[in-house]
N, C-alpha and C positions, 0 to 999 in steps of 0.2 A: 354704395356700400350695404350691405346685407344688414339688417336688424339682429342682434342676439335677443334669444329667448330669455325669459326670466331665469332659467334654470343655468344656460350659458354666463349670463352676468353673475349670477351667485358663485359659479365655478371660478370665473377670473377673479372676482374679488376675494374669495378664499384664497386663492394662489398668491394674489399680491399681498395679501395679509401675512402669509407663511414666508412669503421671500423677505417682507420687511422685518420679521421677527427673527428670522435666522441668518440674515446677511447684514453686514456693515458697507453702505456704500460711501465711495466706489468700490468696485471690487470685481475681481476676475471671475466671470462666468462661464462654464463650460456647457455649451450647446451640443447635443446629439441627434441626428436625424436618420432616417432611412428614407431613400427617395428612388424612384424608377428612373432608369436612365432618361428619359424625356424630360424630367424636371430638373436634372442637375445644375444645369447652367442657370437656371430660375433661383434656385436654391442659394447657389454660390453668391448671384447678384444681392440677396438679402443681406449677406455678410459683408460685401464691399471688397476691401482689398486685405484683410487679414488673413492669416496663415490658415489653410484648411487640410483637414488630413481625410483622405478617402480611401475607402477599403469596399472592394467588389465582394458581393455576395457569393456563395458557394456556387450556385448556377449560374451567375452573373445577372440575373435578373434587375439587382437593386444595387445602390450604393450606398455604404453608410457614411455620412458628413460629420466630421467631429470637428469642433473649434473652440477656443477660448477668448473670450472678449472681455474687454474693461467696460463695465456696466456703472452707471452713475445712479440709479435709480432702478425699482422694480417696474417701474412703468416702461423703460427702455428694454428690459427683458421681455415683457409682455409683447410690446411692440414687434419684437424679432419672431417671438413664437406666432402670433396672429399673421404676419407678413409669409411666414414658413407655411403656416396651415393653409393659407390661400392657393396654394401650389397642389395641383392634382396628384394624389398618391402619397404625398409626404406624411411620415410617420414619426411623432416626437417620442424620445426616449428619455 
């Protein structure tokens, strides 16, 4: 696994603090990503068997993926974002 830079570590810590300040756990969390066609199945695998909504981009090059998941902590949310971020071309919204 690649080591995070000090800047990246700080960003994730700030994001986690923001999540913990604004959310109560457990809570339903909305995830939105944009992914090229080649990464769709890998992104779906990150979410497991939860219901996923897909929407094709206007030119058909990308797919928007939206889902809601029951999360029990900010650590779980961050784990999803990091797993999705490891897929080439994924954009988090």
